C-alpha positions as CSV (number, residue, x, y, z in Angstrom):
1,M,60.0,-20.3,-74.9
2,E,59.5,-20.8,-71.2
3,E,59.5,-18.0,-68.4
4,N,63.2,-18.9,-67.2
5,Q,64.2,-19.0,-71.0
6,K,63.7,-15.3,-71.4
7,V,66.7,-13.0,-71.8
8,E,67.0,-11.1,-68.6
9,K,68.4,-7.7,-68.7
10,L,70.4,-6.9,-65.8
11,S,73.1,-4.5,-64.1
12,F,76.4,-5.1,-63.2
13,Q,77.4,-4.3,-59.2
14,A,78.8,-0.7,-58.6
15,E,82.3,-2.0,-58.5
16,T,82.1,-3.7,-61.5
17,K,80.7,-0.7,-63.4
18,E,83.5,1.1,-62.5
19,L,85.9,-1.7,-63.5
20,L,84.3,-1.9,-66.8
21,N,84.3,2.2,-67.2
22,L,88.0,2.0,-66.6
23,M,88.3,-0.9,-69.3
24,V,86.0,0.2,-71.9
25,N,87.7,3.9,-71.7
26,S,91.5,2.3,-71.4
27,L,94.1,4.5,-72.6
28,Y,96.9,1.9,-71.3
29,T,99.3,0.2,-73.7
30,H,100.0,-3.2,-73.5
31,K,95.8,-4.1,-74.0
32,E,97.3,-7.6,-75.4
33,I,97.4,-9.1,-71.9
34,F,93.6,-9.7,-72.5
35,L,94.8,-13.0,-74.0
36,R,97.0,-14.3,-71.3
37,E,93.8,-13.7,-68.9
38,L,91.1,-15.2,-71.4
39,I,93.4,-18.4,-71.9
40,S,94.2,-18.3,-68.5
41,N,90.9,-18.4,-67.4
42,A,90.2,-21.2,-69.8
43,S,93.1,-23.5,-68.6
44,D,91.9,-23.1,-65.1
45,A,88.6,-24.4,-66.3
46,L,90.1,-27.4,-67.8
47,D,92.0,-28.0,-64.9
48,K,88.6,-28.2,-62.7
49,V,87.3,-30.7,-65.1
50,R,90.2,-33.0,-65.0
51,F,90.4,-32.7,-61.5
52,Q,86.8,-33.6,-60.7
53,S,86.9,-36.3,-63.6
54,L,89.4,-38.3,-61.2
55,T,86.2,-39.1,-58.9
56,D,83.4,-39.0,-61.6
57,R,84.6,-41.0,-65.0
58,E,81.6,-40.1,-66.6
59,L,81.8,-36.4,-66.7
60,L,84.5,-36.1,-69.8
61,G,82.4,-38.6,-72.0
62,E,83.7,-38.6,-75.3
63,D,85.4,-34.9,-75.1
64,K,88.6,-36.3,-73.4
65,D,91.1,-34.1,-75.6
66,L,90.9,-31.1,-73.1
67,K,92.1,-27.8,-75.1
68,V,91.9,-24.1,-75.8
69,T,91.0,-23.3,-79.2
70,I,91.4,-19.6,-80.7
71,D,89.2,-18.8,-83.8
72,I,89.8,-15.7,-86.2
73,Q,87.2,-14.1,-88.4
74,K,88.1,-11.2,-89.8
75,D,85.2,-10.5,-92.1
76,Q,83.1,-10.5,-88.8
77,R,86.0,-9.1,-86.7
78,T,85.8,-11.5,-84.1
79,L,88.4,-13.4,-81.8
80,T,87.2,-16.4,-80.2
81,I,88.8,-18.3,-77.6
82,S,87.3,-21.6,-76.7
83,D,87.6,-24.0,-74.1
84,N,86.1,-27.5,-73.0
85,G,86.5,-27.5,-69.4
86,I,84.1,-27.3,-66.6
87,G,81.3,-24.6,-67.6
88,M,79.5,-22.5,-66.0
89,T,75.8,-22.9,-65.0
90,Y,73.0,-20.0,-65.6
91,Q,73.5,-18.8,-61.9
92,E,77.6,-19.1,-61.9
93,V,77.7,-16.6,-64.8
94,I,75.7,-14.5,-63.4
95,D,77.7,-14.8,-59.9
96,N,81.0,-15.0,-61.8
97,I,80.7,-12.3,-64.4
98,G,77.6,-10.0,-63.2
99,T,79.5,-9.4,-59.9
100,I,83.6,-9.3,-58.5
101,A,83.4,-11.5,-55.4
102,R,86.7,-10.8,-54.5
103,S,87.4,-8.9,-51.3
104,G,90.6,-7.0,-53.1
105,T,88.4,-5.2,-56.1
106,K,88.7,-1.8,-54.2
107,T,91.9,-1.9,-53.3
108,F,92.9,-3.2,-57.0
109,L,90.7,-0.1,-58.5
110,E,92.7,2.0,-56.6
111,Q,96.1,0.8,-57.6
112,I,95.4,0.4,-61.0
113,K,94.4,4.2,-61.3
114,E,97.3,5.1,-59.5
115,T,100.0,3.0,-61.0
116,K,97.8,2.2,-64.1
117,D,100.0,-1.0,-64.2
118,L,97.7,-3.6,-65.9
119,N,99.3,-6.8,-65.0
120,L,97.6,-6.0,-61.9
121,I,94.6,-7.4,-63.3
122,G,96.0,-11.3,-63.2
123,Q,96.8,-10.7,-59.4
124,F,93.0,-9.8,-58.7
125,G,91.1,-12.3,-60.6
126,V,89.5,-9.8,-62.9
127,G,91.3,-10.6,-66.1
128,F,87.8,-11.2,-68.1
129,Y,86.7,-7.6,-68.0
130,S,90.3,-6.4,-69.5
131,S,88.4,-7.9,-72.8
132,F,86.6,-4.5,-73.3
133,M,89.4,-2.9,-73.7
134,V,89.9,-4.0,-77.1
135,S,86.0,-4.9,-77.7
136,K,82.9,-2.9,-78.3
137,K,81.0,-6.0,-77.3
138,V,81.5,-9.8,-75.4
139,T,79.7,-12.8,-76.1
140,L,80.1,-15.6,-73.8
141,L,78.4,-18.9,-74.3
142,T,78.9,-21.8,-71.8
143,R,77.4,-24.9,-70.5
144,A,78.3,-26.7,-67.4
145,A,79.4,-30.6,-67.2
146,H,76.4,-32.7,-66.9
147,E,74.1,-29.9,-68.0
148,S,71.9,-30.3,-71.1
149,E,71.4,-26.3,-71.8
150,G,74.1,-23.8,-72.1
151,T,73.5,-19.9,-71.1
152,R,74.2,-17.1,-73.2
153,W,75.8,-13.8,-71.9
154,E,76.6,-10.7,-73.4
155,S,77.3,-7.1,-72.8
156,A,78.8,-4.0,-74.5
157,G,80.4,-2.8,-71.2
158,D,77.7,-0.3,-70.6
159,G,76.8,-1.2,-67.2
160,T,74.1,-3.8,-68.1
161,F,74.3,-7.4,-69.8
162,T,71.9,-9.6,-71.2
163,I,71.9,-13.2,-70.2
164,E,69.4,-16.1,-71.3
165,K,69.4,-20.0,-71.3
166,T,70.6,-21.1,-74.9
167,A,71.5,-24.8,-77.0
168,K,75.0,-25.1,-76.7
169,S,76.9,-28.7,-77.8
170,G,79.3,-29.9,-75.8
171,R,80.4,-28.5,-72.2
172,G,82.6,-25.6,-71.7
173,T,83.2,-22.1,-72.9
174,Q,83.1,-19.6,-75.8
175,V,84.3,-15.7,-75.1
176,I,83.9,-13.8,-78.5
177,L,85.3,-10.7,-78.6
178,H,83.7,-8.2,-81.2
179,L,86.6,-6.0,-81.5
180,K,86.5,-2.5,-81.9
181,D,86.3,-1.1,-85.5
182,Q,89.0,1.5,-87.0
183,G,88.4,4.7,-85.5
184,E,86.9,3.3,-82.2
185,E,90.5,3.1,-80.4
186,A,91.4,0.2,-82.3
187,P,94.8,-1.3,-81.6
188,P,97.9,-0.1,-83.7
189,P,98.9,-2.5,-86.5
190,E,101.5,-4.0,-84.7
191,E,98.8,-5.2,-82.4
192,D,96.3,-6.3,-84.9
193,F,94.6,-9.0,-82.8
194,L,92.7,-10.5,-86.3
195,N,96.2,-11.2,-87.4
196,Q,96.9,-14.8,-86.6
197,Y,100.9,-14.6,-86.5
198,T,100.1,-11.8,-84.0
199,I,98.1,-13.8,-81.9
200,Q,100.4,-17.1,-82.2
201,N,103.2,-15.0,-80.8
202,L,101.2,-13.5,-78.0
203,V,100.4,-17.0,-77.0
204,K,104.1,-18.1,-77.4
205,K,105.0,-14.9,-75.1
206,Y,102.5,-15.2,-72.4
207,S,101.0,-18.8,-72.4
208,N,103.4,-21.4,-73.7
209,Y,103.6,-23.2,-70.6
210,I,100.2,-24.1,-69.9
211,Q,99.8,-27.8,-69.8
212,Y,97.0,-27.9,-72.4
213,P,97.4,-27.4,-76.2
214,V,96.3,-24.0,-77.6
215,E,94.8,-24.8,-81.2
216,M,94.6,-22.5,-84.2
217,E,93.7,-22.5,-87.6
218,F,96.2,-21.2,-89.9
219,Q,95.1,-19.9,-93.4
220,T,98.0,-19.7,-95.7
221,E,98.1,-18.9,-99.4
222,N,100.2,-20.8,-102.4
223,Q,100.2,-19.7,-105.7
224,P,99.7,-22.1,-108.6
225,R,102.8,-23.2,-110.2
226,D,103.2,-25.2,-113.8
227,K,104.8,-28.2,-114.2
228,D,108.2,-26.9,-113.9
229,G,107.6,-25.2,-110.5
230,K,107.4,-21.5,-111.8
231,I,104.5,-19.1,-110.8
232,I,101.5,-19.3,-112.9
233,P,100.9,-15.3,-113.5
234,D,97.5,-13.8,-112.7
235,A,96.6,-17.3,-111.5
236,K,94.2,-17.1,-108.1
237,P,95.9,-18.0,-104.8
238,E,95.5,-21.6,-103.3
239,I,93.9,-21.1,-99.7
240,K,94.9,-23.8,-97.7
241,L,93.8,-24.2,-93.9
242,D,95.6,-26.1,-91.7
243,K,95.4,-26.8,-87.6
244,R,98.3,-26.1,-85.1
245,V,99.4,-26.2,-81.5
246,V,100.9,-22.7,-81.0
247,N,102.0,-23.4,-77.5
248,S,104.8,-26.0,-76.4
249,M,103.2,-27.7,-73.5
250,I,106.2,-29.1,-72.4
251,P,106.4,-29.1,-68.4
252,I,109.2,-26.5,-67.9
253,W,109.8,-28.3,-64.6
254,K,110.6,-31.5,-66.7
255,R,113.0,-29.6,-68.8
256,N,117.1,-29.7,-68.2
257,K,117.7,-26.7,-65.8
258,S,120.6,-25.4,-67.7
259,E,118.5,-25.0,-70.9
260,I,116.4,-22.7,-69.2
261,T,116.5,-19.4,-69.0
262,H,115.4,-16.7,-66.3
263,D,113.0,-15.1,-68.5
264,E,111.2,-18.5,-69.0
265,Y,111.2,-19.2,-65.5
266,F,109.5,-16.0,-64.6
267,Q,107.1,-16.4,-67.7
268,F,106.2,-19.3,-66.4
269,Y,106.0,-18.0,-62.7
270,K,103.7,-15.1,-64.1
271,H,101.2,-17.1,-65.9
272,H,100.9,-20.1,-63.4
273,F,100.7,-18.2,-60.2
274,H,99.2,-14.8,-61.3
275,D,102.1,-13.0,-59.6
276,W,104.0,-10.7,-62.0
277,E,106.6,-9.3,-59.6
278,E,109.9,-10.4,-60.1
279,F,110.6,-13.3,-57.6
280,A,113.2,-13.1,-55.2
281,D,114.3,-16.8,-55.8
282,L,113.6,-20.5,-57.1
283,I,114.4,-24.2,-56.4
284,H,114.4,-26.6,-59.2
285,I,115.3,-30.1,-57.8
286,D,115.0,-33.4,-59.5
287,I,115.5,-36.2,-56.8
288,E,115.6,-39.7,-57.5
289,G,115.5,-42.8,-55.1
290,K,112.9,-44.4,-52.6
291,V,110.6,-41.3,-53.3
292,T,111.3,-40.0,-57.0
293,F,110.0,-36.5,-57.3
294,T,110.4,-32.7,-59.4
295,A,110.2,-29.7,-57.4
296,L,109.8,-26.0,-58.8
297,L,109.4,-23.7,-56.0
298,F,109.4,-20.2,-55.9
299,I,110.1,-17.4,-53.2
300,P,107.8,-14.2,-53.9
301,S,109.3,-10.8,-53.5
302,K,105.7,-9.3,-52.5
303,A,103.3,-10.7,-50.3
304,P,99.8,-11.0,-52.0
305,L,97.1,-8.4,-50.3
306,D,95.5,-11.4,-48.6
307,F,98.7,-13.3,-47.3
308,Y,98.2,-12.6,-43.7
309,S,94.2,-13.3,-43.7
310,R,92.6,-16.5,-43.1
311,E,91.2,-16.3,-46.8
312,Y,94.9,-16.7,-48.5
313,A,94.9,-20.2,-50.3
314,K,98.5,-21.3,-49.2
315,G,100.0,-24.6,-50.4
316,I,101.9,-26.2,-53.0
317,Q,100.3,-28.0,-56.3
318,L,100.6,-31.7,-56.9
319,Y,101.1,-33.3,-59.9
320,S,101.2,-37.4,-60.9
321,N,103.5,-37.5,-64.1
322,H,102.4,-34.2,-65.1
323,V,98.8,-34.6,-64.4
324,F,97.3,-32.2,-62.1
325,I,96.1,-34.0,-59.0
326,M,95.8,-31.2,-56.3
327,N,95.7,-27.5,-55.6
328,D,97.0,-26.1,-52.6
329,C,98.4,-29.0,-50.4
330,R,99.5,-27.6,-47.1
331,D,101.1,-30.6,-46.0
332,V,104.3,-30.0,-47.9
333,L,105.4,-27.1,-46.1
334,P,105.1,-26.1,-42.5
335,N,103.0,-22.7,-42.0
336,H,106.0,-20.4,-41.8
337,F,107.1,-21.3,-45.3
338,S,103.4,-20.9,-46.4
339,F,104.5,-17.8,-49.0
340,V,106.5,-20.5,-51.1
341,R,104.3,-20.7,-54.4
342,G,105.4,-24.1,-56.6
343,L,104.4,-27.5,-57.6
344,I,105.8,-31.2,-57.0
345,D,105.7,-33.7,-59.5
346,S,105.9,-37.1,-58.6
347,P,105.2,-40.8,-60.4
348,D,104.7,-42.1,-56.8
349,F,101.4,-39.7,-56.2
350,S,98.2,-41.3,-56.9
351,L,95.6,-39.7,-59.2
352,N,92.9,-40.4,-56.5
353,I,95.1,-39.0,-53.4
354,S,93.1,-37.2,-51.0
355,R,93.6,-34.4,-48.2
356,E,93.1,-37.5,-45.6
357,I,95.4,-39.9,-47.4
358,L,98.2,-37.2,-47.3
359,Q,98.4,-36.8,-43.7
360,H,99.4,-40.3,-43.2
361,D,101.4,-40.4,-46.5
362,T,104.8,-41.5,-45.6
363,Q,106.0,-40.5,-49.2
364,L,104.9,-37.1,-48.9
365,K,107.0,-36.8,-45.3
366,V,109.9,-37.6,-46.9
367,I,109.1,-34.9,-49.8
368,R,108.3,-32.7,-47.0
369,K,111.5,-32.8,-45.4
370,T,113.6,-32.7,-48.3
371,I,111.9,-29.7,-49.5
372,E,111.7,-27.6,-46.4
373,K,115.3,-28.1,-45.9
374,K,115.9,-26.6,-49.7
375,V,113.6,-23.6,-49.0
376,L,115.9,-23.0,-45.7
377,D,118.9,-23.4,-47.2
378,A,118.0,-20.8,-49.6
379,L,116.8,-18.5,-47.4
380,K,120.1,-19.0,-45.5
381,A,122.2,-18.3,-48.7
382,M,120.0,-15.0,-49.7
383,L,120.7,-14.0,-46.3
384,A,124.8,-14.6,-46.7
385,D,124.8,-13.6,-50.6
386,K,122.1,-11.3,-51.1
387,R,121.5,-9.0,-48.2
388,D,119.5,-6.5,-49.7
389,K,117.4,-8.7,-51.6
390,Y,116.6,-10.7,-47.9
391,D,115.9,-7.4,-46.2
392,A,113.4,-6.6,-48.8
393,F,112.0,-10.4,-48.6
394,W,112.2,-9.9,-44.7
395,K,109.7,-6.7,-44.6
396,E,107.0,-8.9,-47.0
397,F,107.4,-12.0,-45.4
398,G,109.1,-11.8,-41.6
399,K,105.8,-12.6,-40.0
400,A,105.4,-15.5,-40.8
401,I,108.7,-16.8,-40.0
402,K,108.3,-15.3,-36.4
403,G,104.8,-16.6,-36.4
404,G,106.4,-20.2,-36.9
405,L,108.8,-19.5,-34.0
406,Y,106.3,-18.2,-31.7
407,M,103.8,-21.4,-32.6
408,E,106.3,-24.1,-32.3
409,W,109.6,-24.3,-29.8
410,Q,111.1,-27.1,-32.0
411,N,111.5,-24.6,-34.9
412,K,113.5,-22.6,-32.7
413,E,117.0,-23.9,-34.2
414,I,115.3,-24.0,-38.0
415,L,114.2,-20.2,-37.7
416,E,116.4,-18.2,-35.2
417,D,119.1,-17.2,-37.8
418,L,116.7,-16.2,-40.3
419,L,115.4,-13.5,-37.9
420,L,116.1,-9.8,-38.3
421,F,115.5,-7.0,-36.1
422,S,116.1,-3.3,-35.6
423,S,118.9,-2.3,-33.4
424,S,120.3,0.6,-31.7
425,H,123.5,-0.1,-33.4
426,D,123.0,1.1,-36.8
427,E,119.1,1.9,-37.1
428,S,119.2,2.2,-41.0
429,K,119.9,-1.3,-41.2
430,L,118.3,-4.6,-39.7
431,T,120.5,-7.2,-38.1
432,T,120.8,-10.7,-37.3
433,L,120.9,-12.3,-33.4
434,Q,124.5,-13.7,-34.8
435,E,125.7,-10.4,-36.2
436,Y,124.5,-8.7,-32.5
437,V,126.4,-11.5,-30.7
438,A,129.4,-10.8,-33.0
439,R,129.2,-7.4,-32.0
440,M,129.2,-7.9,-28.3
441,P,131.9,-7.0,-25.8
442,E,133.3,-10.1,-24.2
443,T,132.1,-9.0,-20.8
444,Q,128.5,-8.6,-21.7
445,K,126.5,-11.5,-20.7
446,E,122.9,-11.2,-22.2
447,I,121.4,-9.7,-25.3
448,Y,119.5,-7.0,-24.4
449,Y,116.0,-6.1,-26.3
450,A,113.4,-2.9,-25.9
451,P,109.7,-3.5,-26.7
452,G,107.4,-1.1,-28.0
453,K,104.5,0.2,-30.2
454,D,106.9,1.4,-32.9
455,L,110.2,2.5,-33.4
456,E,110.0,6.1,-32.0
457,S,108.5,5.3,-29.0
458,I,111.4,2.5,-28.2
459,R,114.0,5.3,-29.0
460,R,112.4,7.8,-26.5
461,M,112.3,4.9,-23.8
462,P,114.3,6.4,-20.4
463,Q,115.0,3.0,-19.7
464,L,117.7,2.8,-22.6
465,E,119.8,5.6,-20.9
466,I,122.1,3.6,-19.1
467,F,122.6,1.4,-22.5
468,K,123.2,4.5,-24.8
469,E,125.8,5.9,-22.3
470,K,127.6,2.5,-22.1
471,K,126.9,2.0,-25.7
472,I,125.9,-1.2,-25.5
473,E,123.5,-2.9,-28.2
474,V,120.0,-3.3,-27.8
475,L,117.4,-4.9,-30.4
476,Y,114.1,-2.9,-31.0
477,F,111.6,-5.4,-30.7
478,A,108.8,-3.0,-32.9
479,D,106.6,-5.9,-34.0
480,R,103.6,-7.0,-32.3
481,V,104.6,-10.7,-31.9
482,D,108.2,-9.6,-31.2
483,E,108.4,-10.2,-27.5
484,F,106.2,-13.5,-27.4
485,L,109.3,-14.7,-29.4
486,T,110.8,-14.7,-26.3
487,H,108.7,-17.9,-24.9
488,N,110.6,-19.7,-27.4
489,L,113.7,-18.0,-27.9
490,D,114.6,-17.5,-24.5
491,Q,118.4,-17.6,-25.4
492,Y,120.9,-17.6,-28.2
493,K,124.1,-19.1,-28.7
494,E,123.8,-19.5,-24.9
495,K,123.2,-15.6,-24.5
496,K,120.1,-15.2,-22.7
497,L,117.6,-12.6,-24.2
498,K,116.8,-9.9,-21.5
499,S,114.2,-6.7,-21.4
500,V,115.2,-3.4,-20.7
501,T,112.3,-3.0,-19.0
502,R,112.8,-5.7,-16.7
503,E,114.2,-5.3,-12.6
504,D,117.4,-6.6,-12.4
505,F,120.0,-6.7,-15.5
506,D,124.0,-7.1,-15.8
507,L,125.6,-5.1,-17.8
508,G,129.1,-6.3,-17.0
509,D,132.4,-4.9,-16.4
510,L,131.7,-2.3,-19.0
511,P,133.1,1.3,-18.7
512,D,130.8,4.7,-19.2
513,S,131.4,5.8,-22.6
514,K,131.6,9.5,-21.2
515,K,133.6,9.2,-18.4
516,E,136.2,7.2,-16.7
517,E,135.0,3.9,-15.0
518,K,134.2,4.6,-11.1
519,T,136.9,3.7,-8.5
520,E,135.9,0.3,-6.3
521,A,135.8,2.5,-3.3
522,E,133.4,5.3,-5.2
523,K,131.1,2.2,-6.2
524,K,131.1,1.2,-3.0
525,D,130.2,4.9,-1.0
526,Q,127.4,4.9,-3.7
527,E,125.9,1.4,-2.6
528,T,126.0,3.0,1.3
529,K,124.6,6.0,0.1
530,D,121.7,4.2,-2.1
531,E,121.1,1.5,0.6
532,S,121.5,3.9,3.7
533,P,118.5,4.0,6.4
534,E,117.3,7.4,5.4
535,T,117.0,6.8,1.6
536,K,115.5,3.3,2.5
537,A,113.0,5.3,4.8
538,L,112.3,7.7,1.9
539,L,111.6,5.0,-0.7
540,E,109.2,3.3,1.5
541,S,107.2,6.5,2.2
542,I,106.8,6.9,-1.4
543,K,105.4,3.4,-1.8
544,N,103.2,3.8,1.1
545,F,101.4,7.1,-0.8
546,L,101.4,5.0,-3.7
547,G,99.9,2.2,-2.2
548,N,99.1,-0.9,-4.3
549,K,99.6,1.3,-7.3
550,V,103.5,-0.3,-7.4
551,K,104.8,-3.5,-6.4
552,D,108.3,-1.6,-5.0
553,V,110.1,2.0,-5.1
554,K,113.8,2.0,-6.0
555,L,117.0,3.8,-7.2
556,S,117.7,3.8,-10.6
557,K,120.5,2.3,-11.9
558,R,119.7,3.0,-15.6
559,L,118.1,6.5,-15.7
560,K,120.7,9.4,-16.5
561,S,119.0,12.3,-17.7
562,S,115.2,11.0,-16.8
563,P,113.7,11.5,-13.6
564,V,111.6,8.4,-13.1
565,C,110.8,5.5,-14.9
566,L,108.9,1.9,-14.6
567,V,110.1,-1.3,-15.0
568,N,108.8,-4.7,-14.4
569,S,109.6,-7.6,-12.1
570,N,112.0,-10.5,-13.5
571,T,108.9,-12.6,-14.1
572,G,105.4,-12.3,-15.2
573,V,104.3,-10.0,-18.7
574,T,105.9,-7.0,-19.4
575,F,103.8,-4.0,-20.3
576,N,103.8,-4.3,-23.7
577,M,102.7,-7.8,-23.3
578,E,99.9,-6.4,-21.8
579,H,99.0,-3.7,-23.8
580,L,99.4,-6.0,-26.6
581,M,97.1,-8.6,-25.1
582,K,94.1,-6.0,-24.1
583,G,94.4,-4.8,-27.6
584,V,93.3,-8.4,-28.6
585,N,90.9,-8.3,-25.6
586,Q,92.8,-10.9,-24.2
587,I,92.3,-11.3,-20.2
588,T,95.8,-11.1,-18.8
589,P,97.5,-10.7,-15.2
590,P,98.3,-6.8,-14.9
591,A,102.3,-6.4,-15.2
592,S,104.1,-5.8,-12.0
593,K,105.1,-2.0,-11.3
594,I,108.4,-0.9,-10.3
595,L,108.8,2.5,-9.9
596,E,112.7,3.5,-10.1
597,I,113.4,7.2,-9.7
598,N,117.0,8.5,-10.7
599,P,119.2,9.3,-7.6
600,N,121.5,12.0,-9.6
601,H,118.5,14.4,-11.0
602,E,117.2,17.2,-9.1
603,I,113.7,15.8,-8.4
604,Y,115.0,13.2,-6.2
605,K,117.0,16.1,-4.1
606,T,113.4,17.8,-3.7
607,L,112.0,14.7,-2.8
608,K,114.8,13.9,0.1
609,S,114.4,17.7,1.2
610,L,110.8,17.7,1.8
611,Y,111.4,14.4,3.7
612,E,113.4,15.4,5.6
613,K,111.4,18.8,6.7
614,D,108.1,16.4,7.3
615,K,107.9,12.8,6.7
616,N,104.3,13.3,6.1
617,S,104.2,16.5,4.0
618,P,101.3,17.0,1.4
619,L,103.8,18.1,-1.0
620,L,105.8,14.8,-0.8
621,K,102.4,12.7,-1.5
622,Q,101.3,15.0,-4.3
623,S,104.9,15.0,-5.9
624,S,105.0,11.1,-5.4
625,E,101.6,10.2,-7.3
626,I,102.8,12.9,-10.1
627,L,106.0,11.0,-10.9
628,Y,104.0,7.7,-11.0
629,H,101.5,9.2,-13.3
630,Q,104.5,10.2,-15.4
631,A,106.0,7.1,-15.8
632,M,102.6,5.7,-16.4
633,L,102.4,8.0,-19.3
634,I,105.7,7.5,-20.7
635,E,104.6,3.1,-20.8
636,G,101.6,4.0,-22.8
637,Y,99.3,3.8,-19.8
638,E,95.9,5.5,-19.5
639,L,95.4,7.2,-16.4
640,D,92.8,6.1,-14.1
641,N,91.7,9.7,-12.7
642,P,93.7,12.0,-15.5
643,Q,91.3,14.7,-14.3
644,E,93.2,14.5,-10.6
645,F,96.3,14.5,-12.3
646,S,95.4,17.4,-13.9
647,K,94.6,19.1,-10.7
648,Q,97.9,18.0,-9.0
649,L,100.0,19.8,-11.8
650,T,98.2,22.9,-11.7
651,E,98.4,23.0,-8.1
652,L,102.1,22.4,-8.1
653,M,102.1,25.3,-10.9
654,I,100.4,27.6,-8.9
655,S,102.6,27.0,-5.6
656,A,105.9,27.6,-7.8
657,Y,104.8,30.7,-9.7
658,K,103.6,31.7,-5.8
659,N,107.6,31.0,-4.6
660,Q,109.2,32.7,-7.5
661,A,106.9,36.0,-6.7
């Protein structure tokens, strides 16, 4: 034996050891899922070899009948799951079995310990290791297509494994489970994995719709009978062996929809897309015409852990007359619907179709238009008829839909009615723009929104005080992308969207909720006071004290209890946008700052009094700077000189104590 053919004994990576320990010492119920996972792995291997054979015609050779085989040996207590799929090389076995390369492994371990939900196994791609729940030892024999030699891998789940080159006839993989003996935490009688009917039922339960035959050899006993058909007493039973295909293999998407139960759809969805959460909705359509196709699409209820990462494999599977030809085709649905899982089967697809051809395929463009409308209609129906389900869906996938609206202005009319926001109308519920507009008083001219880093900080915004008093609904833009949507979503139903932090706003002729509306004479008198030369001079003086820190200083029409706030001019970035851009290291011009002072607050009277006594009062300058710094802190800015601010506050406090004394 050559050097590279010797048996190697290697250790699993640390995380794999932890996972193995979890499986070996598993006390969980439903250990039967190991069979589901191994058949699923075998099906994936068959998919890969068939896909590669489309361009490599010599790949299959004489072994063209792709299948999964299950073999039971009661005497040896072994259960073997075999396939003639793509197989693995020596190094691939080490890479795929000895380590867990997926980034979600740590999260998986944490979740499975917390929830004890073994269904998570399939979602994280670690199904092979579930074999150790029922096995004291697992042997894997595999040979990659076009390889002349195979690989033997074996482990008792003790943290190490052996691997060696070996002879193996034909490509594919065999997983031999040496089942635990009685007294070794073996399964109860109803889970006897050496019973051919138990295995048959599990295949039908979990893997009935995989598109390859799952074959088993069944053993039946027949009692010998005489010529009259009577059983011959004490005669030795005749043993008969026959091979059977134990799964249906009929593509579920080609069956009549009225004959498919919800549970059958769910079982197919679980196996095919490795998601064991109930889906939110499904779309099953059969289209005939210039382009003929069948589509089976699922709208998930939960986002995969990597959904918002670059690694997420989005796209729809393509089939041609039930033959798988492409995984994750991204050209079928736009990015904002990338959460949809499903498949399209069309006789018009070529078996040799490529991603480059798809980009220019007119038939696919027709299919895309139809599919996109069906998904949109399904979401609108869910929003209208199953609001609780839609709200739950939105919390998982809302950012994807917002992203579609932000990235492409053409999506505005398509997606704007799907948007949900928190609002001051009822903070316990989300609202649509349509619902907001329906609640607007006739005199309200604009849709108001308040942007912020989270709901709690938005609720505390001083700019909202006038809106609360007049009971004007405000949308809470608490998601990072929300305010950026207004680049393309600047109006809805001819109503402009306006930030409460902008300089000018028109609340219409809406009365205050706490007091009667002022008379025209009272309004005019207030405006005269606000625009008096004395007032203008005071505001100009404060502006001069603050220098280029602010664009302007004004009396506020929005503040009711707070002394001061900052607002933006009507153009340019807002405070919230500035914070967000800085958070991702993007260079952006600073938001313009206009300091607004509450004319009805005691602090304004104090400022007026100081100004009237001494226009250049150091205390007036100090008070102006403190008010500006307060407003800055409210908006979440870091002060340029926090020590100076602290010093000013301390001096002001000392002065106040001395005056009281």
